[in-house]
Short mmCIF file of the C-alpha atoms (twelve columns), coordinates in Angstrom:
data_MODEL
# 
_entry.id   MODEL 
# 
loop_
_atom_site.group_PDB 
_atom_site.id 
_atom_site.type_symbol 
_atom_site.label_atom_id 
_atom_site.label_alt_id 
_atom_site.label_comp_id 
_atom_site.label_asym_id 
_atom_site.label_seq_id 
_atom_site.Cartn_x 
_atom_site.Cartn_y 
_atom_site.Cartn_z 
_atom_site.pdbx_PDB_model_num 
ATOM 1   C CA . MET A 1   0.160  0.194  -0.021  1 
ATOM 2   C CA . ASN A 2   1.365  3.651  -1.118  1 
ATOM 3   C CA . THR A 3   1.268  6.408  1.024   1 
ATOM 4   C CA . SER A 4   1.526  9.820  0.239   1 
ATOM 5   C CA . VAL A 5   3.789  12.586 2.485   1 
ATOM 6   C CA . TYR A 6   2.515  15.827 2.167   1 
ATOM 7   C CA . TYR A 7   3.925  18.726 2.920   1 
ATOM 8   C CA . GLN A 8   2.696  22.606 3.334   1 
ATOM 9   C CA . PHE A 9   5.305  25.429 3.423   1 
ATOM 10  C CA . SER A 10  4.641  29.302 4.578   1 
ATOM 11  C CA . THR A 11  6.643  31.815 3.882   1 
ATOM 12  C CA . THR A 12  7.550  34.887 4.990   1 
ATOM 13  C CA . TYR A 13  9.248  38.517 3.061   1 
ATOM 14  C CA . GLN A 14  10.892 40.481 6.331   1 
ATOM 15  C CA . ASN A 15  12.620 42.528 3.865   1 
ATOM 16  C CA . GLY A 16  15.576 42.410 1.360   1 
ATOM 17  C CA . ASN A 17  17.205 44.455 -1.913  1 
ATOM 18  C CA . LYS A 18  19.962 44.900 -4.246  1 
ATOM 19  C CA . THR A 19  22.881 47.071 -3.705  1 
ATOM 20  C CA . LEU A 20  26.169 48.120 -4.781  1 
ATOM 21  C CA . LEU A 21  28.193 48.071 -1.802  1 
ATOM 22  C CA . THR A 22  31.150 50.083 -1.704  1 
ATOM 23  C CA . PRO A 23  32.814 51.451 2.059   1 
ATOM 24  C CA . PRO A 24  32.121 51.904 4.912   1 
ATOM 25  C CA . TRP A 25  29.646 48.571 4.679   1 
ATOM 26  C CA . GLN A 26  30.483 46.791 7.862   1 
ATOM 27  C CA . SER A 27  28.638 45.596 10.902  1 
ATOM 28  C CA . SER A 28  29.933 43.778 13.984  1 
ATOM 29  C CA . ASN A 29  27.872 41.258 16.306  1 
ATOM 30  C CA . ILE A 30  24.562 41.596 15.063  1 
ATOM 31  C CA . VAL A 31  22.602 38.728 15.549  1 
ATOM 32  C CA . VAL A 32  19.274 39.235 12.290  1 
ATOM 33  C CA . PRO A 33  15.813 37.186 13.804  1 
ATOM 34  C CA . CYS A 34  15.223 35.640 9.937   1 
ATOM 35  C CA . ASN A 35  16.529 33.437 7.663   1 
ATOM 36  C CA . LYS A 36  19.189 35.426 5.554   1 
ATOM 37  C CA . PHE A 37  20.110 35.014 1.559   1 
ATOM 38  C CA . TYR A 38  23.719 36.958 0.698   1 
ATOM 39  C CA . PHE A 39  23.927 36.130 -2.955  1 
ATOM 40  C CA . VAL A 40  26.732 38.037 -4.890  1 
ATOM 41  C CA . GLN A 41  26.164 39.087 -8.259  1 
ATOM 42  C CA . GLU A 42  30.431 40.804 -8.500  1 
ATOM 43  C CA . GLY A 43  32.567 41.064 -6.210  1 
ATOM 44  C CA . GLU A 44  33.050 40.155 -2.973  1 
ATOM 45  C CA . ILE A 45  32.184 40.501 0.962   1 
ATOM 46  C CA . GLU A 46  33.514 38.750 3.958   1 
ATOM 47  C CA . LEU A 47  30.583 36.885 6.952   1 
ATOM 48  C CA . VAL A 48  32.597 35.864 10.348  1 
ATOM 49  C CA . VAL A 49  30.638 33.087 12.432  1 
ATOM 50  C CA . ASP A 50  32.563 32.278 15.927  1 
ATOM 51  C CA . ASN A 51  36.332 33.416 14.922  1 
ATOM 52  C CA . LYS A 52  35.090 31.796 11.243  1 
ATOM 53  C CA . THR A 53  36.171 33.948 8.560   1 
ATOM 54  C CA . TYR A 54  33.072 32.769 5.411   1 
ATOM 55  C CA . THR A 55  34.405 34.478 2.143   1 
ATOM 56  C CA . VAL A 56  31.395 35.190 -0.543  1 
ATOM 57  C CA . SER A 57  32.395 36.377 -4.422  1 
ATOM 58  C CA . GLU A 58  30.407 36.028 -7.440  1 
ATOM 59  C CA . ASN A 59  27.791 34.422 -7.876  1 
ATOM 60  C CA . GLU A 60  28.923 32.993 -4.349  1 
ATOM 61  C CA . TRP A 61  25.657 31.926 -2.184  1 
ATOM 62  C CA . LEU A 62  25.614 32.189 1.340   1 
ATOM 63  C CA . LEU A 63  22.729 31.290 3.427   1 
ATOM 64  C CA . LEU A 64  22.615 33.120 7.251   1 
ATOM 65  C CA . PRO A 65  19.716 30.940 9.763   1 
ATOM 66  C CA . ALA A 66  18.048 33.155 12.038  1 
ATOM 67  C CA . GLY A 67  19.571 34.115 15.401  1 
ATOM 68  C CA . VAL A 68  23.224 33.181 14.240  1 
ATOM 69  C CA . LEU A 69  25.577 35.846 16.174  1 
ATOM 70  C CA . HIS A 70  28.314 36.723 13.275  1 
ATOM 71  C CA . SER A 71  29.592 40.291 12.006  1 
ATOM 72  C CA . TYR A 72  30.140 41.436 7.854   1 
ATOM 73  C CA . ARG A 73  31.939 43.649 5.737   1 
ATOM 74  C CA . LEU A 74  34.055 44.101 2.626   1 
ATOM 75  C CA . THR A 75  37.082 42.863 1.981   1 
ATOM 76  C CA . SER A 76  40.348 44.503 0.597   1 
ATOM 77  C CA . ILE A 77  38.233 44.665 -3.240  1 
ATOM 78  C CA . GLN A 78  35.935 47.108 -0.961  1 
ATOM 79  C CA . TYR A 79  32.838 46.557 -3.444  1 
ATOM 80  C CA . ALA A 80  30.266 44.525 -4.602  1 
ATOM 81  C CA . LYS A 81  26.680 43.874 -6.672  1 
ATOM 82  C CA . LEU A 82  25.018 41.697 -3.330  1 
ATOM 83  C CA . TYR A 83  21.204 40.473 -3.015  1 
ATOM 84  C CA . TRP A 84  20.096 40.145 0.598   1 
ATOM 85  C CA . LEU A 85  16.504 38.327 1.244   1 
ATOM 86  C CA . HIS A 86  15.272 37.863 5.616   1 
ATOM 87  C CA . PHE A 87  12.749 34.903 5.576   1 
ATOM 88  C CA . GLU A 88  11.459 32.817 7.358   1 
ATOM 89  C CA . LEU A 89  9.695  28.841 6.098   1 
ATOM 90  C CA . ASN A 90  8.153  26.368 8.088   1 
ATOM 91  C CA . VAL A 91  6.928  22.665 6.592   1 
ATOM 92  C CA . ASN A 92  4.273  21.333 8.600   1 
ATOM 93  C CA . ASP A 93  4.115  23.519 11.375  1 
ATOM 94  C CA . LYS A 94  8.004  23.250 11.660  1 
ATOM 95  C CA . THR A 95  10.734 25.755 12.130  1 
ATOM 96  C CA . PHE A 96  12.891 25.027 8.468   1 
ATOM 97  C CA . LEU A 97  17.400 25.548 9.008   1 
ATOM 98  C CA . ARG A 98  16.535 26.160 13.039  1 
ATOM 99  C CA . SER A 99  18.618 23.676 13.740  1 
ATOM 100 C CA . ILE A 100 21.349 25.074 11.979  1 
ATOM 101 C CA . ASN A 101 23.477 27.434 13.064  1 
ATOM 102 C CA . THR A 102 26.423 28.391 10.775  1 
ATOM 103 C CA . PRO A 103 26.859 29.454 7.542   1 
ATOM 104 C CA . ILE A 104 26.104 27.715 4.096   1 
ATOM 105 C CA . LYS A 105 27.965 28.138 1.833   1 
ATOM 106 C CA . ILE A 106 27.493 26.968 -2.825  1 
ATOM 107 C CA . LYS A 107 28.744 28.174 -5.607  1 
ATOM 108 C CA . VAL A 108 26.396 28.930 -8.346  1 
ATOM 109 C CA . LYS A 109 26.797 27.846 -12.413 1 
ATOM 110 C CA . ASN A 110 23.355 29.348 -13.464 1 
ATOM 111 C CA . GLY A 111 23.726 32.786 -11.871 1 
ATOM 112 C CA . SER A 112 21.383 35.383 -14.013 1 
ATOM 113 C CA . LYS A 113 18.446 32.262 -12.860 1 
ATOM 114 C CA . ILE A 114 18.811 33.760 -9.228  1 
ATOM 115 C CA . THR A 115 18.701 37.451 -9.691  1 
ATOM 116 C CA . ASN A 116 15.808 36.411 -11.396 1 
ATOM 117 C CA . LEU A 117 14.140 34.881 -8.645  1 
ATOM 118 C CA . PHE A 118 15.194 38.216 -6.204  1 
ATOM 119 C CA . ASP A 119 13.917 40.718 -8.962  1 
ATOM 120 C CA . LYS A 120 10.498 39.367 -9.065  1 
ATOM 121 C CA . ILE A 121 10.301 39.168 -5.287  1 
ATOM 122 C CA . PHE A 122 11.422 42.644 -5.399  1 
ATOM 123 C CA . ARG A 123 9.487  43.704 -8.107  1 
ATOM 124 C CA . LEU A 124 6.508  42.256 -6.230  1 
ATOM 125 C CA . VAL A 125 6.086  43.491 -2.484  1 
ATOM 126 C CA . LYS A 126 5.865  46.665 -4.183  1 
ATOM 127 C CA . ILE A 127 2.343  46.244 -4.309  1 
ATOM 128 C CA . ASP A 128 0.287  45.487 -1.757  1 
ATOM 129 C CA . THR A 129 -2.374 42.344 -2.930  1 
ATOM 130 C CA . PHE A 130 -2.930 39.077 -1.972  1 
ATOM 131 C CA . SER A 131 -2.501 37.385 -5.286  1 
ATOM 132 C CA . ALA A 132 1.848  39.067 -5.270  1 
ATOM 133 C CA . LYS A 133 1.387  37.837 -1.273  1 
ATOM 134 C CA . LEU A 134 1.350  34.335 -3.098  1 
ATOM 135 C CA . GLU A 135 3.595  35.099 -5.881  1 
ATOM 136 C CA . ILE A 136 6.588  36.260 -3.427  1 
ATOM 137 C CA . ALA A 137 6.149  32.572 -1.466  1 
ATOM 138 C CA . THR A 138 6.013  30.743 -4.299  1 
ATOM 139 C CA . TYR A 139 9.320  32.458 -5.999  1 
ATOM 140 C CA . ILE A 140 11.223 32.074 -3.182  1 
ATOM 141 C CA . ASN A 141 9.688  29.042 -2.197  1 
ATOM 142 C CA . SER A 142 12.137 28.142 -5.384  1 
ATOM 143 C CA . LEU A 143 14.966 29.759 -4.155  1 
ATOM 144 C CA . VAL A 144 15.226 27.846 -0.969  1 
ATOM 145 C CA . TYR A 145 14.227 24.320 -3.068  1 
ATOM 146 C CA . THR A 146 17.690 26.061 -5.718  1 
ATOM 147 C CA . PHE A 147 19.522 26.015 -2.792  1 
ATOM 148 C CA . ILE A 148 18.556 22.945 -1.008  1 
ATOM 149 C CA . ASN A 149 19.016 20.941 -4.401  1 
ATOM 150 C CA . ASN A 150 22.360 22.269 -4.993  1 
ATOM 151 C CA . ALA A 151 23.648 22.139 -1.121  1 
ATOM 152 C CA . PRO A 152 26.731 19.976 0.827   1 
ATOM 153 C CA . MET A 153 24.755 18.131 3.027   1 
ATOM 154 C CA . GLN A 154 21.030 17.699 3.934   1 
ATOM 155 C CA . ILE A 155 19.270 19.940 5.621   1 
ATOM 156 C CA . PRO A 156 16.267 18.625 7.848   1 
ATOM 157 C CA . ILE A 157 13.396 19.989 9.026   1 
ATOM 158 C CA . SER A 158 13.454 20.646 13.249  1 
ATOM 159 C CA . GLU A 159 10.894 19.528 15.406  1 
ATOM 160 C CA . ASN A 160 8.811  22.571 16.584  1 
ATOM 161 C CA . ASP A 161 10.138 22.942 20.396  1 
ATOM 162 C CA . PRO A 162 8.054  25.428 22.575  1 
ATOM 163 C CA . ILE A 163 11.534 27.877 22.074  1 
ATOM 164 C CA . ASP A 164 10.665 27.784 17.722  1 
ATOM 165 C CA . GLU A 165 7.387  29.017 18.369  1 
ATOM 166 C CA . THR A 166 8.356  31.523 21.182  1 
ATOM 167 C CA . ILE A 167 10.803 32.459 18.657  1 
ATOM 168 C CA . LYS A 168 7.650  32.796 16.137  1 
ATOM 169 C CA . TYR A 169 5.845  33.768 18.005  1 
ATOM 170 C CA . ILE A 170 7.965  37.472 18.968  1 
ATOM 171 C CA . LEU A 171 8.606  37.628 14.500  1 
ATOM 172 C CA . ASN A 172 5.117  38.224 14.717  1 
ATOM 173 C CA . ASN A 173 4.036  39.838 17.518  1 
ATOM 174 C CA . TYR A 174 7.440  41.664 17.570  1 
ATOM 175 C CA . ASN A 175 5.609  44.993 17.557  1 
ATOM 176 C CA . GLU A 176 3.398  44.518 20.738  1 
ATOM 177 C CA . PRO A 177 3.996  44.930 24.984  1 
ATOM 178 C CA . LEU A 178 6.218  41.247 25.313  1 
ATOM 179 C CA . SER A 179 7.548  40.128 28.484  1 
ATOM 180 C CA . LEU A 180 10.215 37.213 29.982  1 
ATOM 181 C CA . ARG A 181 7.403  36.924 32.011  1 
ATOM 182 C CA . ALA A 182 5.044  36.558 29.573  1 
ATOM 183 C CA . LEU A 183 7.225  34.857 27.213  1 
ATOM 184 C CA . ALA A 184 8.167  31.941 29.972  1 
ATOM 185 C CA . ASP A 185 4.663  31.322 30.603  1 
ATOM 186 C CA . LYS A 186 3.203  31.102 26.843  1 
ATOM 187 C CA . ALA A 187 6.455  27.445 26.516  1 
ATOM 188 C CA . ASN A 188 5.623  26.351 29.453  1 
ATOM 189 C CA . PHE A 189 8.082  27.029 32.090  1 
ATOM 190 C CA . SER A 190 10.150 29.262 34.633  1 
ATOM 191 C CA . VAL A 191 11.199 32.619 34.077  1 
ATOM 192 C CA . SER A 192 15.256 30.705 34.839  1 
ATOM 193 C CA . GLN A 193 14.498 28.260 32.540  1 
ATOM 194 C CA . PHE A 194 13.060 29.234 29.461  1 
ATOM 195 C CA . ALA A 195 16.094 32.400 29.406  1 
ATOM 196 C CA . ASN A 196 18.690 29.638 29.655  1 
ATOM 197 C CA . LEU A 197 17.040 27.740 26.843  1 
ATOM 198 C CA . PHE A 198 16.681 30.446 24.426  1 
ATOM 199 C CA . LYS A 199 19.960 31.973 25.100  1 
ATOM 200 C CA . LYS A 200 21.197 27.928 24.199  1 
ATOM 201 C CA . ARG A 201 19.498 28.100 20.504  1 
ATOM 202 C CA . THR A 202 19.712 31.320 19.913  1 
ATOM 203 C CA . GLY A 203 23.102 32.931 21.889  1 
ATOM 204 C CA . VAL A 204 21.386 35.517 22.864  1 
ATOM 205 C CA . SER A 205 18.803 36.725 25.957  1 
ATOM 206 C CA . PRO A 206 15.482 36.673 24.753  1 
ATOM 207 C CA . MET A 207 14.572 40.938 25.707  1 
ATOM 208 C CA . HIS A 208 17.739 40.897 23.627  1 
ATOM 209 C CA . TYR A 209 16.498 38.833 20.254  1 
ATOM 210 C CA . ILE A 210 13.131 41.408 20.469  1 
ATOM 211 C CA . THR A 211 15.554 44.062 20.995  1 
ATOM 212 C CA . ILE A 212 17.123 43.775 17.958  1 
ATOM 213 C CA . THR A 213 14.303 42.059 16.186  1 
ATOM 214 C CA . ARG A 214 13.128 45.566 17.110  1 
ATOM 215 C CA . LEU A 215 15.606 47.651 15.871  1 
ATOM 216 C CA . GLU A 216 16.325 45.409 12.211  1 
ATOM 217 C CA . HIS A 217 12.732 46.367 11.513  1 
ATOM 218 C CA . ALA A 218 13.481 50.381 12.239  1 
ATOM 219 C CA . LYS A 219 16.500 50.516 10.636  1 
ATOM 220 C CA . TYR A 220 14.997 48.838 7.485   1 
ATOM 221 C CA . LEU A 221 11.864 51.818 7.578   1 
ATOM 222 C CA . LEU A 222 14.175 54.453 7.945   1 
ATOM 223 C CA . GLU A 223 16.539 52.962 4.527   1 
ATOM 224 C CA . GLN A 224 12.706 52.336 3.104   1 
ATOM 225 C CA . THR A 225 10.849 55.262 4.549   1 
ATOM 226 C CA . SER A 226 9.784  58.593 4.562   1 
ATOM 227 C CA . HIS A 227 7.958  57.655 7.783   1 
ATOM 228 C CA . PRO A 228 8.455  60.270 10.567  1 
ATOM 229 C CA . ILE A 229 10.879 58.648 13.494  1 
ATOM 230 C CA . LYS A 230 8.450  59.183 16.272  1 
ATOM 231 C CA . LYS A 231 5.893  56.940 13.865  1 
ATOM 232 C CA . ILE A 232 9.021  54.026 12.979  1 
ATOM 233 C CA . ILE A 233 9.325  53.892 16.811  1 
ATOM 234 C CA . GLU A 234 5.774  53.216 17.837  1 
ATOM 235 C CA . GLU A 235 5.052  51.141 14.062  1 
ATOM 236 C CA . VAL A 236 8.241  48.501 15.737  1 
ATOM 237 C CA . GLY A 237 7.043  48.594 19.421  1 
ATOM 238 C CA . PHE A 238 9.417  50.545 21.462  1 
ATOM 239 C CA . LEU A 239 7.366  52.785 24.116  1 
ATOM 240 C CA . ASP A 240 10.259 55.348 24.814  1 
ATOM 241 C CA . SER A 241 11.246 57.105 22.482  1 
ATOM 242 C CA . SER A 242 15.478 58.642 23.678  1 
ATOM 243 C CA . TYR A 243 15.597 54.097 24.637  1 
ATOM 244 C CA . PHE A 244 15.200 54.109 21.337  1 
ATOM 245 C CA . SER A 245 17.484 56.330 20.143  1 
ATOM 246 C CA . LYS A 246 20.633 54.674 22.868  1 
ATOM 247 C CA . MET A 247 20.151 51.145 21.552  1 
ATOM 248 C CA . PHE A 248 20.090 52.038 17.484  1 
ATOM 249 C CA . LYS A 249 22.753 54.255 17.554  1 
ATOM 250 C CA . LYS A 250 24.708 51.612 20.346  1 
ATOM 251 C CA . TYR A 251 23.738 48.675 17.622  1 
ATOM 252 C CA . TYR A 252 24.010 50.776 14.772  1 
ATOM 253 C CA . GLY A 253 27.189 53.332 15.734  1 
ATOM 254 C CA . SER A 254 25.051 56.737 14.979  1 
ATOM 255 C CA . THR A 255 21.693 58.309 16.248  1 
ATOM 256 C CA . PRO A 256 18.532 57.066 13.336  1 
ATOM 257 C CA . LEU A 257 17.982 60.738 11.868  1 
ATOM 258 C CA . GLU A 258 22.233 60.284 11.298  1 
ATOM 259 C CA . TYR A 259 22.109 56.449 9.884   1 
ATOM 260 C CA . ARG A 260 18.493 58.292 7.815   1 
ATOM 261 C CA . ALA A 261 20.840 61.183 6.537   1 
ATOM 262 C CA . SER A 262 23.291 58.603 5.222   1 
ATOM 263 C CA . ALA A 263 21.067 55.426 4.312   1 
ATOM 264 C CA . GLN A 264 18.818 56.900 2.241   1 
ATOM 265 C CA . PRO A 265 20.807 58.326 0.216   1 
ATOM 266 C CA . LEU A 266 22.644 55.702 -0.865  1 
ATOM 267 C CA . SER A 267 20.415 53.002 -0.835  1 
ATOM 268 C CA . LYS A 268 18.824 55.551 -3.687  1 
ATOM 269 C CA . SER A 269 22.472 55.813 -5.064  1 
ATOM 270 C CA . ARG A 270 23.204 52.161 -4.489  1 
ATOM 271 C CA . VAL A 271 19.581 50.341 -5.871  1 
ATOM 272 C CA . MET A 272 20.699 47.836 -9.078  1 
ATOM 273 C CA . LYS A 273 18.114 48.945 -12.107 1 
# 
């Protein structure tokens, strides 16, 4: 008797872009709360994870799993054409890629096929319709399939546990009030058990994870929109504007106003056509 296994996919697009990188593109000791694709069309970049350097050159594609503490920078070439994408993928309600804690890199033979998928996604995110969102999910799934099909290792589907469920909850509700006690209760752990398990999984504390999730979304809005900073602070879930500014400067080395002034002109001039 033949039995069929059915897979249900749930894909979430966070943000992404295609960018021309020049100095001083770099950042140290950051954690991105979503999976991240880096595809280098030209030039070269470096990522550092656990003191190991991963160089990504022309037509190379790197997957950085969510929650991995890392640094990134340009190499001595000081230039790169980069496609990048933040995304989440669940399979049968199980978090995909959560069991991996190191980057995976592959060499691509047909780079235009990959950049074409990225380009379709970036065009569709500007269209606020249900059909566009379905197409975006389809193209992200195609990217993931292509990457996995060429990966040097088999990538398992993680078994969800309370920490995975909490991470998903944070990603979907980062702009809402979130407390350590409430998250621990939701995961059915004591506060100390929950905090220890969460840090073991992600490398940072639960409240740190929430903060960096909010900051990453704020950073994207500063780059890509003209929303007033006060509105951005509210949109990403910060209650105190001075605390937001303090944390933003701590992580990104400049105030939100300074970052917007430097990032938006660069973003407009560096976005590849």
